[in-house]
MOPAC internal coordinates of N, CA, C and O (Angstrom, degrees):
PM7 1SCF
backbone

  N    0.0000 0     0.00 0     0.00 0    0    0    0
  C    1.4389 1     0.00 0     0.00 0    1    0    0
  C    1.5222 1   108.80 1     0.00 0    2    1    0
  O    1.2310 1   121.21 1   -36.42 1    3    2    1
  N    1.3457 1   115.29 1   143.58 1    3    2    1
  C    1.4337 1   120.06 1  -175.93 1    5    3    2
  C    1.5045 1   111.10 1  -100.15 1    6    5    3
  O    1.2310 1   121.25 1   -31.65 1    7    6    5
  N    1.3254 1   115.22 1   148.35 1    7    6    5
  C    1.4518 1   122.76 1   175.77 1    9    7    6
  C    1.5303 1   109.47 1   -83.00 1   10    9    7
  O    1.2310 1   121.58 1   -24.15 1   11   10    9
  N    1.3497 1   114.59 1   155.85 1   11   10    9
  C    1.4291 1   120.41 1   177.82 1   13   11   10
  C    1.5372 1   105.50 1  -131.18 1   14   13   11
  O    1.2310 1   122.00 1   -34.45 1   15   14   13
  N    1.3442 1   113.77 1   145.55 1   15   14   13
  C    1.4846 1   120.32 1  -177.37 1   17   15   14
  C    1.5110 1   109.18 1  -118.02 1   18   17   15
  O    1.2310 1   121.45 1   -41.34 1   19   18   17
  N    1.3492 1   114.84 1   138.66 1   19   18   17
  C    1.4493 1   121.09 1   177.71 1   21   19   18
  C    1.5781 1   105.96 1   -80.68 1   22   21   19
  O    1.2310 1   121.52 1   -61.75 1   23   22   21
  N    1.3367 1   114.70 1   118.25 1   23   22   21
  C    1.4610 1   119.57 1  -178.71 1   25   23   22
  C    1.4878 1   115.12 1   -55.78 1   26   25   23
  O    1.2310 1   119.40 1   128.70 1   27   26   25
  N    1.3120 1   118.74 1   -51.30 1   27   26   25
  C    1.4797 1   118.44 1  -176.88 1   29   27   26
  C    1.5426 1   115.83 1   -63.28 1   30   29   27
  O    1.2310 1   119.99 1   139.31 1   31   30   29
  N    1.3597 1   117.62 1   -40.69 1   31   30   29
  C    1.4715 1   117.91 1  -171.74 1   33   31   30
  C    1.5222 1   114.34 1  -113.17 1   34   33   31
  O    1.2310 1   119.90 1   162.80 1   35   34   33
  N    1.3697 1   117.80 1   -17.20 1   35   34   33
  C    1.4460 1   120.71 1   177.96 1   37   35   34
  C    1.5215 1   115.23 1    90.71 1   38   37   35
  O    1.2310 1   120.07 1  -178.89 1   39   38   37
  N    1.3419 1   117.47 1     1.11 1   39   38   37
  C    1.4562 1   119.08 1   177.41 1   41   39   38
  C    1.5872 1   109.36 1   -60.70 1   42   41   39
  O    1.2310 1   120.76 1   -43.42 1   43   42   41
  N    1.3032 1   116.16 1   136.58 1   43   42   41
  C    1.4355 1   121.35 1   178.31 1   45   43   42
  C    1.4918 1   110.34 1  -106.63 1   46   45   43
  O    1.2310 1   119.96 1   -58.88 1   47   46   45
  N    1.3682 1   117.68 1   121.12 1   47   46   45
  C    1.4931 1   120.08 1   173.31 1   49   47   46
  C    1.5357 1   106.71 1   -87.46 1   50   49   47
  O    1.2310 1   122.03 1   -62.87 1   51   50   49
  N    1.2949 1   113.71 1   117.13 1   51   50   49
  C    1.4995 1   120.61 1   177.48 1   53   51   50
  C    1.5307 1   108.08 1  -105.31 1   54   53   51
  O    1.2310 1   120.44 1   -68.05 1   55   54   53
  N    1.3289 1   116.76 1   111.95 1   55   54   53
  C    1.4778 1   118.33 1  -178.06 1   57   55   54
  C    1.5011 1   113.43 1   -57.74 1   58   57   55
  O    1.2310 1   118.77 1   151.34 1   59   58   57
  N    1.3180 1   119.96 1   -28.66 1   59   58   57
  C    1.4810 1   122.01 1   178.31 1   61   59   58
  C    1.4989 1   112.40 1   -64.86 1   62   61   59
  O    1.2310 1   120.63 1   153.03 1   63   62   61
  N    1.3707 1   116.41 1   -26.97 1   63   62   61
  C    1.4493 1   123.62 1  -177.68 1   65   63   62
  C    1.5107 1   110.09 1   -97.44 1   66   65   63
  O    1.2310 1   120.42 1   144.23 1   67   66   65
  N    1.3532 1   116.80 1   -35.77 1   67   66   65
  C    1.4459 1   120.98 1  -174.74 1   69   67   66
  C    1.5361 1   111.75 1    69.10 1   70   69   67
  O    1.2310 1   119.51 1    25.64 1   71   70   69
  N    1.2887 1   118.53 1  -154.36 1   71   70   69
  C    1.4339 1   124.32 1   176.73 1   73   71   70
  C    1.5435 1   108.00 1  -141.58 1   74   73   71
  O    1.2310 1   119.87 1  -111.48 1   75   74   73
  N    1.3488 1   117.85 1    68.52 1   75   74   73
  C    1.4639 1   121.84 1  -172.88 1   77   75   74
  C    1.5539 1   113.29 1   -56.16 1   78   77   75
  O    1.2310 1   120.97 1   146.33 1   79   78   77
  N    1.3428 1   115.75 1   -33.67 1   79   78   77
  C    1.4706 1   117.65 1  -177.69 1   81   79   78
  C    1.5414 1   111.23 1   -65.70 1   82   81   79
  O    1.2310 1   121.15 1   163.56 1   83   82   81
  N    1.3336 1   115.41 1   -16.44 1   83   82   81
  C    1.4747 1   118.50 1  -179.08 1   85   83   82
  C    1.5338 1   111.09 1  -121.40 1   86   85   83
  O    1.2310 1   119.90 1  -156.86 1   87   86   85
  N    1.3233 1   117.79 1    23.14 1   87   86   85
  C    1.4370 1   121.38 1   171.97 1   89   87   86
  C    1.5468 1   115.17 1    85.03 1   90   89   87
  O    1.2310 1   120.38 1  -165.08 1   91   90   89
  N    1.3477 1   116.87 1    14.92 1   91   90   89
  C    1.4819 1   119.03 1   179.69 1   93   91   90
  C    1.5191 1   107.74 1  -108.03 1   94   93   91
  O    1.2310 1   120.99 1   -65.25 1   95   94   93
  N    1.3415 1   115.72 1   114.75 1   95   94   93
  C    1.4537 1   120.58 1  -176.22 1   97   95   94
  C    1.5455 1   112.69 1   -72.24 1   98   97   95
  O    1.2310 1   120.31 1   -28.92 1   99   98   97
  N    1.3270 1   117.02 1   151.08 1   99   98   97
  C    1.4740 1   118.47 1   172.85 1  101   99   98
  C    1.5603 1   109.26 1   -55.47 1  102  101   99
  O    1.2310 1   121.73 1   -34.91 1  103  102  101
  N    1.2929 1   114.29 1   145.09 1  103  102  101
  C    1.4766 1   120.85 1  -179.96 1  105  103  102
  C    1.4999 1   113.59 1    89.46 1  106  105  103
  O    1.2310 1   120.00 1  -175.54 1  107  106  105
  N    1.3266 1   117.60 1     4.46 1  107  106  105
  C    1.4866 1   121.26 1   177.94 1  109  107  106
  C    1.5023 1   110.58 1   -84.46 1  110  109  107
  O    1.2310 1   119.49 1   -63.81 1  111  110  109
  N    1.3512 1   118.58 1   116.19 1  111  110  109
  C    1.4559 1   118.84 1   176.48 1  113  111  110
  C    1.5068 1   113.61 1   -65.09 1  114  113  111
  O    1.2310 1   120.12 1   -26.98 1  115  114  113
  N    1.3042 1   117.37 1   153.02 1  115  114  113
  C    1.5067 1   119.89 1   178.88 1  117  115  114
  C    1.5171 1   111.86 1   -52.20 1  118  117  115
  O    1.2310 1   121.42 1   137.93 1  119  118  117
  N    1.3152 1   114.89 1   -42.07 1  119  118  117
  C    1.4790 1   119.80 1  -177.30 1  121  119  118
  C    1.5396 1   111.89 1   -61.22 1  122  121  119
  O    1.2310 1   119.54 1   155.94 1  123  122  121
  N    1.3393 1   118.49 1   -24.06 1  123  122  121
  C    1.4509 1   121.80 1  -176.37 1  125  123  122
  C    1.5288 1   112.55 1   -96.34 1  126  125  123
  O    1.2310 1   119.94 1  -175.90 1  127  126  125
  N    1.3429 1   117.72 1     4.10 1  127  126  125
  C    1.4901 1   118.46 1   177.68 1  129  127  126
  C    1.5297 1   108.37 1   -63.63 1  130  129  127
  O    1.2310 1   120.80 1   -34.08 1  131  130  129
  N    1.3183 1   116.08 1   145.92 1  131  130  129
  C    1.4985 1   120.11 1   177.48 1  133  131  130
  C    1.5420 1   111.26 1   -58.47 1  134  133  131
  O    1.2310 1   120.18 1   -28.86 1  135  134  133
  N    1.2727 1   117.27 1   151.14 1  135  134  133
  C    1.4739 1   124.36 1  -179.33 1  137  135  134
  C    1.4999 1   111.71 1   -55.76 1  138  137  135
  O    1.2310 1   119.92 1   144.77 1  139  138  137
  N    1.3190 1   117.76 1   -35.23 1  139  138  137
  C    1.4371 1   122.21 1  -177.57 1  141  139  138
  C    1.5099 1   114.88 1   -85.96 1  142  141  139
  O    1.2310 1   119.84 1   177.41 1  143  142  141
  N    1.3152 1   117.91 1    -2.59 1  143  142  141
  C    1.4835 1   119.95 1  -177.50 1  145  143  142
  C    1.4960 1   108.42 1   -64.51 1  146  145  143
  O    1.2310 1   121.48 1   -39.58 1  147  146  145
  N    1.3214 1   114.77 1   140.42 1  147  146  145
  C    1.4994 1   122.19 1   177.64 1  149  147  146
  C    1.5551 1   108.56 1  -131.61 1  150  149  147
  O    1.2310 1   121.05 1   -20.28 1  151  150  149
  N    1.3186 1   115.59 1   159.72 1  151  150  149
  C    1.4383 1   122.20 1   177.58 1  153  151  150
  C    1.5324 1   108.39 1   -56.02 1  154  153  151
  O    1.2310 1   119.91 1   -52.40 1  155  154  153
  N    1.3518 1   117.77 1   127.60 1  155  154  153
  C    1.4455 1   120.57 1  -177.20 1  157  155  154
  C    1.6159 1   112.79 1   -70.26 1  158  157  155
  O    1.2310 1   121.41 1   167.80 1  159  158  157
  N    1.3200 1   114.90 1   -12.20 1  159  158  157
  C    1.4564 1   119.22 1  -179.24 1  161  159  158
  C    1.5151 1   110.10 1   -94.68 1  162  161  159
  O    1.2310 1   118.93 1   123.86 1  163  162  161
  N    1.3148 1   119.64 1   -56.14 1  163  162  161
  C    1.4397 1   123.47 1  -175.16 1  165  163  162
  C    1.4975 1   119.54 1  -104.73 1  166  165  163
  O    1.2310 1   122.87 1   167.05 1  167  166  165
  N    1.3608 1   112.11 1   -12.95 1  167  166  165
  C    1.4776 1   117.03 1   175.32 1  169  167  166
  C    1.5516 1   115.56 1    82.86 1  170  169  167
  O    1.2310 1   120.71 1  -172.76 1  171  170  169
  N    1.3246 1   116.24 1     7.24 1  171  170  169
  C    1.5065 1   117.25 1   176.89 1  173  171  170
  C    1.5210 1   111.24 1   -84.16 1  174  173  171
  O    1.2310 1   121.60 1   -17.92 1  175  174  173
  N    1.3090 1   114.55 1   162.08 1  175  174  173
  C    1.4522 1   119.68 1  -174.61 1  177  175  174
  C    1.5030 1   114.09 1   -79.82 1  178  177  175
  O    1.2310 1   121.07 1    -2.30 1  179  178  177
  N    1.3429 1   115.55 1   177.70 1  179  178  177
  C    1.4649 1   122.85 1  -178.40 1  181  179  178
  C    1.5338 1   113.23 1   -61.49 1  182  181  179
  O    1.2310 1   119.48 1   158.80 1  183  182  181
  N    1.3396 1   118.59 1   -21.20 1  183  182  181
  C    1.4353 1   120.48 1  -176.64 1  185  183  182
  C    1.5059 1   114.08 1   -67.62 1  186  185  183
  O    1.2310 1   120.76 1   162.64 1  187  186  185
  N    1.3232 1   116.15 1   -17.36 1  187  186  185
  C    1.4922 1   119.30 1  -179.82 1  189  187  186
  C    1.5358 1   113.08 1   -88.85 1  190  189  187
  O    1.2310 1   120.67 1   176.30 1  191  190  189
  N    1.3187 1   116.32 1    -3.70 1  191  190  189
  C    1.4661 1   121.59 1  -177.91 1  193  191  190
  C    1.5078 1   111.17 1   -88.25 1  194  193  191
  O    1.2310 1   120.84 1   -35.12 1  195  194  193
  N    1.3235 1   115.99 1   144.88 1  195  194  193
  C    1.4284 1   122.87 1   176.99 1  197  195  194
  C    1.5449 1   110.54 1  -126.11 1  198  197  195
  O    1.2310 1   121.56 1   -32.54 1  199  198  197
  N    1.3398 1   114.62 1   147.46 1  199  198  197
  C    1.4502 1   118.31 1   177.65 1  201  199  198
  C    1.5289 1   108.94 1   -63.90 1  202  201  199
  O    1.2310 1   121.32 1   -42.96 1  203  202  201
  N    1.2928 1   115.08 1   137.04 1  203  202  201
  C    1.4698 1   121.42 1  -178.41 1  205  203  202
  C    1.4838 1   111.56 1   -87.81 1  206  205  203
  O    1.2310 1   120.10 1   180.00 1  207  206  205

């Protein structure tokens, strides 16, 4: 699984880690993130993320 980076703030979503603090289990690919998921650092949506 590939990591994705938030362009504006640099946060890296690593599927191996997920985002447990926001209900995303480890092993969740970026494409499977819920529609309402936002960057935990800057609060922007998935559309600002780019494949690393």
